[in-house]
N, C-alpha and C positions, 0 to 999 in steps of 0.2 A: 292627793293621797296615794301612797304606795302600799299595796297589800303585801303580806309576808311571803306570798308565793313568788313575787318578783325578786326577792332577796336571795343572793347566792353566797356561798362560802368562797371568798376570794383567796384566802390562805388558811389552811387547816392549822389547828393548834389547840393546846389545852392550857393556855396561860391562866394563871390564878387571878391576876389583876392587870390585864393589858391596859395601856393608857398612853397618852401623849403622842397620838398618831400625827406624823408630819411627812410631807412630800419633799424629799431632799435628793438632788442629783438623780432624778429619774427613778427613785425607789421609795417605798414606804419604810420609814424608820419609826420605831415605837419602843416602849419599855414594858417589862413585866415587873411591876413596882416592888412587890414584896420579895421577889427572887433576886432583885438587883441586876436584872439582865437588860442589855441593850440589844435590840433585834432589828433585822432588816428583811424586806421581801422585795426581790427584783420584779419588775413589771414584765414578766415573760408569759407566753401562752402556755396553756396546760396547767396541771396541778401545781400549786405553789405551797411551799412551807417556809417558815421563817428560819433565817440563819442568825446565829449569835455573833454580834460584833465584839462585845466584851461583857464582862461581869464584874460587879463590885460587891463588897461584903456588907453594904448597908442598903436600905430601901432606895430605889432609884425612881424619882417621880417624873422627870422629863429631862430632855436634853435639847440643845441647839448646836449646830456646827459653828466653828470659829473661823472667821474670815482668814484666808491665806495660811491656814494650818490644817492641811488634809489629815483626816483621821482623829482630830482633836475636837472636843466638845466642851461646852459649858453645861453643867448639870445641877439640877435640884436634887440633892441626895442627902440621906441621913437627916441631920439637923441643920443643913446649910447649903451653901452654894460653893461649887468646886469646879476646877478645870480637870477634865477627864482625858487622860492620855490613851493612846492605842493599846497599851499594855494593861489597862484597867486601873492604873494608879490615879489617885485623887490629890490634887493640889488645892487645898482649901483656901477660898477667898474670905469666907466668914461662916461662922456657925451660930447665928443668932438664936436659934431655937434651943441651944444648950441652956439658955437662961429662962426658958419657959417654966412656970410653976407646976405644970403637969407634963407628962411625957408626950412629945409631939414628933412629927416627921414632916419633911417637905413633900409636897404633892405636885400638881400639874404646873407647867411653866412653858413660856414661849418667848421668842424675841419679837420686839416691835419693829416697824420699818426703819427706825433710826439705829438699829443694832444694839439696843439695850435688852437685857434678859430680865423677864418678870416671872416670879414663881410664888406660889402660895404654900401655906403650911396648914396642918390640921392636927388636933389632939387624937390620940389613939382611943380615948374613952368618950369622946364626944362632948367634952366640957364646953359649955356654951361660951362663945366669945374668945376662945383660946387660939384661934387661927389668925394669921396675918398675911399680907401681900407684900412682897419685896421686889425692889428694882435694883439690878446690877448695872452700873454704868460702865463706860468703856475703859475707865481707869482701874476697874476691878473693885470699886467700892460698892458696898451693899447697903441699901437704905430701906427701912420699913416705911411703906407708903400708906397702907391701910391696916388697921387692927380692929379688934372687937368682932371679927367674923368667926365662924366655927370651922367648917370644912370648905376651904378656898379652892375653887375649881375654875376652869378656863386657863388663864385669861385669854382674851382675843382682842384684836385691834382692827379698826377700819384701815383703808388703804393708805391714808396719810399719817396714821399713827397719833392722831390727836383725840381719838375716842377709844376708851378702854371699856371692855365688857368683862365683868368678873362675877362668878356665881358663888353664893354661900349655899352650898348644897343642903346643909342641915335645915336652913330656914326656907328653902325652896325659892329663893329670890335671886334674880340676876340684876346686878347694879350696872349702871353706865356712868363713867366719869369722863369729863373733859380734862385735857392735859395741856399744860403750858409747854413751850419748847424744851424745857429741861426735864419733862416727865413728871411734874408735880401736879396733882389734881387741883383744878380750879372750880370744879363743880361735881356733884354726885346726885344721882337720882335712881329711883327704882325703875328699871326698864320694864321688867315683867315679873310675874309671880307664877310659878307652876302649881296649879291647883287641882289638876286632874289625876293626881297620884304620881309617885316617883319624885326624883330630885334632879335638878339640872347638874350636869357633869361637864365633860369636855365640850369645847365650842370652837367654831371657826366662822369667819366672815367671808362671804363670796364677793365676786367682782361687782355685784349690784348693791353691795352694802348690807345684804340680808344676813342675819345671824342664824347659824345652824347649831343645835344643842342636843347632845345625847341625854336622854332621860333615863337615869339609873332607876331600876326597880319597876319600870313601866314598859320596857321593851319597845321604845320608840325614839324617834328623832323629831324635834320640832324645828320649823323654820319661821323666823320672825322678820317682818319688814322693819326698816330703821325707825319707823314711828311706833314700834311696839306691837303692831297687829300680828296676830298668830295666823300665818299664811297656810301652813300645811303640817300634817302629822304623817310621818313614815312609820309604819308598823314593822317590827322586827320579830323573828322567831325566837329570840333570846331575851331574857328579862333584864340583863344588866349590861347595856351598852355604856361605854366609858368615855370614848373620844371619837371625833369625826374629822375626816380629812377629804377635801374635794381635790380631785386631780386638776392640774393646770389646763389640760386639753378639754376638760368638761365631760359631762355625761356619766360621771361615776362618783358616788360618795362611798368612802371606805370607813368602816366602823369597827373599832376594837371592842372586845367584850370581856367579861370576867366570869370565872367560876367561883370566886371567893364568896363564902357564906351560903352557897346553894347546897341543900341537903341531898338533892338528886340531880346533879348537872347533866344536861343533855349533850349530845355529840357536837353541837354547834357552840356551846358555851365555852368561851376562851379562844374562839377563832376570830379571824378578821372577815367581816361581811362586806359585800358589795351591793349597793343599791343604785338602780338607774335613776338619774336626776338630770334636769336641764339647768345645770349650774357649774361654775368653775371657780377656782381660787388660785392665787399665785403660789409658787413654792414657798416653803418655810423660810423666814428671814434668818440670817446668821448673826452671830455675836461679833461686834467690832471691838476687839481688844487693842488698846493702845500699845 
């Protein structure tokens, strides 16, 4: 267990809805969703602040780098999946949420070890079952993998990419799916349910196969063993952690936070926090576009 006194502000900021923290090329990359901003923080000594990489005119849920295309990203944005160029232009691969019966947007997303991009969606009004999980293959095709969820968060993968963790934040449930080599679910189970208040949000898997989960609304991060055992709770000084990122060298967990919806946000709400931990994770995987 880590007390909040051990938590430090790693990068100051007042982000409304920071999310999608990923370690890429020796720096932290993340988004401010509702502002449509893609941000980075270099791993340098001394006070740190985020720099804007680019900005789009739709909500930006998460990104992953594209292999052999420096400065280019695949993005969960607006109502679909797009390739994001350095100038902020979006080349849409698909906009499946345009067909949703209620207004929705894309939310968190990540690449698996095979170079496929996975991202979830969520309804603005919380309509039950209106969220879905999508997989984008290397040919740019976008496939709905799971539906009937509400606020889809995560996703996260084990090191071999054959286990998928995905949260339905509104239900407080983290699901675990086994995947075939093509990325199709062959099994699905309830991995754990968050019952102590708050909702599961962004997640990552460490080199020991344990799952780390930001608990929105409860000011905490949980760590789970692969068998579902709740191993630890890290307490934070901010109520709305949104995503977690373990550095490859270990010893540090970075946590994005949000000010969105708080009537009296504090000075640390919307910043990136650092928590001392004995764990590490590989850098973020990139999207392999054919």
